C-alpha positions, 0 to 999 in steps of 0.5 A, a space after each residue: 890199275 892206275 888212277 889218273 887225274 887231269 888238270 887244266 892250266 894256262 901259261 904264257 911266255 914272251 919267247 914261244 908256245 914251247 916255253 909257255 908249255 914248259 912254264 906250265 909244267 914247271 909250275 905244276 911240278 911244284 905241287 903235283 907228283 907223278 905227272 905222266 903227260 901234258 896235252 896242248 889244248 889251245 895256243 894263242 898269242 897277243 899282238 902289239 904293234 904288228 908283232 907277237 907280244 905274248 904266247 899263250 897255251 892252255 894245257 891239260 896235265 895228266 898225273 897218277 893218283 896214288 
């Protein structure tokens, strides 16, 4: 039986929500092993001069505790 843990992270990108998610996962992977999934809980963006300035995501990362 596996024991799983979930951590919540926030990340941003000037390119896209997908890139922000990839950045969150890349950063988490530096210190967390056995990552099983990432769940995008929330997406938002900041706006400057009528255009999207920054994409933001709030994600939940699930990993196995060994």
